[in-house]
N, C-alpha and C positions, 0 to 999 in steps of 0.2 A: 596560620592554620586553613585551609579552604577544603570543604567535603560537601557532599551532597545533600546534607542535613540541614544546608541554611548558610554555610560559610561559617566565617571568624564572627566570635562574638556571641554565640549562643548562651543565652541569659533566661532562664524561667522562672518565674515569680507566682507564687499562689500557695495557699495553706498555711501560711506562716514561714512559707521557706524560700529562699533565693537559690537557684542552681545557676552556677556561674564555673566559667573555665579556669582551671588551675592558673595561678601566678608565680612566679619566681620566688617571691615573697613569702609562700605556703610551705617551703621546703622544710623547716622545722616542725610544723603541723603535720605534715605529711609523716614524719617521724613520729611524732605523739600517736598518731592515729594508726599506723599500719606495724609498728614494731612491736608487735603482741603476739603470744602464742597461740591465742584461738582465732586469730587473723592470719597468720601463718599455715594453720592447721586447714582451714575451709577455703581460702583464696589460694589463688596461684602467685600471690606477690611474693618478692625474693625475701628469704628470710637469712641473716636479720635484715631488718629495715632500717638502715642507717642514712646518714646524709648523702652519703655516695649513691645509693638505692634510690632516694627521693630524685636528685638530681637527675639519674637517669629515666626516673619514672616520669619524671616533669616533662624532659625533653620527647618522649613517645608521646607523652597526652597531648602536646601542643603541635605535635607533627602533623601530618596528612596521612593517620594511621588508619584509616577508615571505621574510626570509633569516635563518638564524645563522650567524653570523660569531664564530668562536673563535680566540683566540689559541691557539698551541702552544706549551705550556711542558713541561719535565720536571720542574719543583720545584712548578709552580702557581704560580709569580712571574713569573719573566723570559721575555716573549714570544720565540719564535725564528722564529716565521712565522705563518701563517692558514691555516685552513680553513673552508669555508664550504658551506652548503647553501641552495639556492633553492626558495620553497615553490611556485611556479606552473611551473618548468622542469624540476624536481627535479634541477638541475645542481648537481655539487660544483666546488670549485674549491680552489686551493691555492697557496701563495706561501711558500718557504723563504728567510729573509735569508742572502745571500751568504757570511756568515762562519760559518753552520751548516747547508752541504749537506755531502752524504756521510754522514751519520749514520743515514741511513733515517727521519728524521723524516717526510717527506712521505707515505711509505708506510704509517707505522704511525699517523698522523693521519687519512690518509684511509679505511683498513681501520675506527678506531674510528667516524668519521662514517658510514661506508657501513653498519654494522651496526646505530647508531642509527636511522639513516634507515630500515632494512627492520623493524627490531624493536619500537623504539618508535613510530615516526613511521607505520608500516605501507606504507611506499612499496613496491610491487611492484618497481619498477624504478627505478634511478638513472642518472644520465648525467656523463660528462665531455666537452667539448668541446675538441680538442686542435688546433693545427695541424701540418700532417703533418710539418714540418721540425723541431718541437720533441721532439728526439729523449729529453732528461732527463725530460719530462711523459709521453711516450709508454711510457717505460719503468717509471716511478712506476704508471702505470694496470695495466699487464701485471704487473706485483709484487703489486698489490694485488688482481688476480683479475676486472678489466675487459676485457671482449673488445670488439676492434674491430667494429662494426656494418656492414652492407652499406648503408646509409643513405647517399645522395648528398652529397659535399661542401658543408656550407653557407656561401656567401659573407658577409662580414661586414666593416666597415669599423671600424677603432680608431685613433683620432688622427691621422687623415687616411690611415693605411696600409690598402690592400685586403688582404684575408686569406681562405683558407679554412678551416675546422673540420670536422675528422674526430668523430664520433660513436662515444664508446666507452661500452659498457653493463656495469651490474652487475645481476642478476636475485637476488629472495630465494629 
C-alpha cells in the first residue's frame, strides 16, 4: 500500500499504544471486535461481520484506498480496535471492541492519529462526523480536543437507516 500519508508501514507509538497496519493474521480478531450490534449501529461496517466480511475489509484496508486504517494495540500484536484517517475527507474514525472499552483506548488512539495528521501529513484541519445521540463518541471527541462546529447537520443513510452527522474539528 502506498499513499500520500507516508507510504507503507505506518506505525504510530505513544501513550501506551501501538497503532499498526492490519495483518492477515488479524481476521479472527476483526470478527471479535466488529461483529457486534452496537458496532453495527454506529459504524458503516458490514453486518454481520463474519470472516468473509473481515477478509473483504482487510483487502480494502491494505489497498491504496485513500485511507490509513490502523489496528489499535497496546503491545503491537493483539488488535483492540481501529482508528482511521481519510485522505479526501480529512475525517478520522474509530471503533473499540466491546470487551476493550472504558480503558481510554479511543481517546489515546485518536490523539495519536490526529497529531500524525497535523505534524506528518500536514493537514491543518481534521474532522469527526458523529451522530448527535452517540454520547460515547462525542465524549471521545471532547476528551481528544475536538470542538463541535457550527456547520449544519449532515444527512446520511447507513444500511437503510436515516441519520444526521455533526461535524467536530481539530485544528493544527
